[in-house]
N, C-alpha and C positions, 0 to 999 in steps of 0.2 A: 147555667147552672153554675153558682157561683157556691163556697162553703167557709164558713168561716171558721173560729175558733169556739161551735158554740155546741160540738161533737157530732156534727152534721163529718161524716165519709164520705169523702169521694170515689172508692173502693166500692161501695153498696151501690152505686145506680150505675146499672147497667143495662142493655137491653137483652131478649132474647140468642142474642149471635153471639153474647159475652161481652160487648163491645162498653168501654166505660165514655166517660165525660173526657177524660183524659186522653183518649184513642181519638175519639171526635175531633179534642181541639188543635192537637198533635198535630192529624190528618188535612185540617183548613189554614194551620199555620197562626194560630189564633196566640202569640206569643204573650201576652199579658194573661191571661186565661189558664195560659201552660205553666204558667207561674206562679199564678194565684190553688191550681190544683196539685203541685207538688207540694209548695209550703203547708200546702193545709195537710199533707199524709195521701197525699196519691202514689197510690205502685207502680214507677216507671218500667217495670217488669211483669206488669200482668196483663194475662193473654190475652186475647178472648180466645169462643170457643173452638178457634185453630189454631192456638198459641200464638200469634200474632201480637205484638206487643205496641206500647206509642214508635217506638226506635224504628220496625218495620216498617210503617207505614210513612212516618218519616222522613227513615232512608227511600223508600217507593217513592216521593212527591215529591223530592226532593229540597227539602222545607233543614235548608244546612242551620241557622238560627236554630231551629227547634232541638236535630241532630245532638248539638255542643247542648241545648238545657238537657236533655233527656241524659244525655252522659258525664257530664257533672254532678245530676241526679242519683249517677249510679245503675243507669241503664248497663244492661251487657250486653255488651256489642259481639258477642257469641251466640246469642238465647236462639235454638232454633222453634219453628213451627211446628205441627205435627207433622208436614212432609218434610226437615230438615232445613227448610228456607231460612236463613241469617239475616242480619237488616244489607249486612256488606251484599251478598245475592243480590236483596230485592232493588239496592245499587244500581249494582251492574246490570240487571234485568232492563232497568227503566233509562237506563243511559247517566245516570246523576255523578257524571266522576267529580265534581265538588264537593261529592258526600261518601266515594269514594278514599278519601286522601281522608276526613276526619274518622273516618271507622279504622281503617289500616293505624293512623295514630295512636288511637285510642284499645289496639290491641288485637282488633278485627281478626279471624285465622282464617286465611286469604284464599285456603283449600281445604275447606270447612263443605261438603257435598251438602245434598237431599238427599233425602233417602233412598236407597240405592234398591230394583228390582232386579229383572234378569237383564235387563239392558248392558251392552257393554257401551261406556260412555266416554268421551277424549275431544280435547281440543277441535281436531282435526274434522271425524265425526260433525258434530256439532256448527262447525263451518259449512261444511257444503251439504247439509242439510237441505237449503235454500227454498221455501215456498213452505214448509214444513212446520212450521212455527208450534203446534201444538206437542209436539214430541221432545220440545227441551221442558222435560220433566227427567225426575226418579235418576242420582246422581249425578246432577250436573255442581261443576263446582261455580264460582263469580266468573272464571276464566270461560267457562265453557259459553254461558249466554251472553258475557259479554262480545264473545266473540265472531255467535251464532247473529247478534243483531247486529253486528258489524260497529260496535261501538269500541274502534281505535283507538282512542285515548285512553279508555278504560282498559284495556287491553296491554297498553303499554304500562298501564302504571302497576297492574296486578302481579306485569313480569318484575317492572322494576322493583317490586315488593316480595319475591323472590315466590310467583307462583308459580306451582309444578305445572308443565308442560303437559308430561307425558301421564296426569293424573286419570284414570279408571276404576 
């Protein structure tokens, strides 16, 4: 789906889940198409029905080039989904260390947590869950999920970026 300067709106091309062409091309690491969509008005901060943006998905997938392109184009590195997940959270969850440093350098808040419910959360709690991965939600920070999934290098990076070890 290429757009030109003929008045086509790359933001209006959504599926029933609110996923745009820019979201899909960011997910699939198609740099040239992402560039075209951005240059023709693709909104880098437009989220799908869950609030996930092209930056959320490219951070989760580990597409460093796309992440950088989106940030340069004005993507909000702290924009949260309806569940409170940020691009940094997604990168920590999926173990994409190369994305962590890019997002932190761009101003990502290291202690921004998911939406909170009645659960009490801390790094030790998530690290000790061992085998109960479905419980990693609601109030977790990027440090929580990185520790829980055993992403030691990401834990080190987040601590170096002053993540709060006692956040809950």
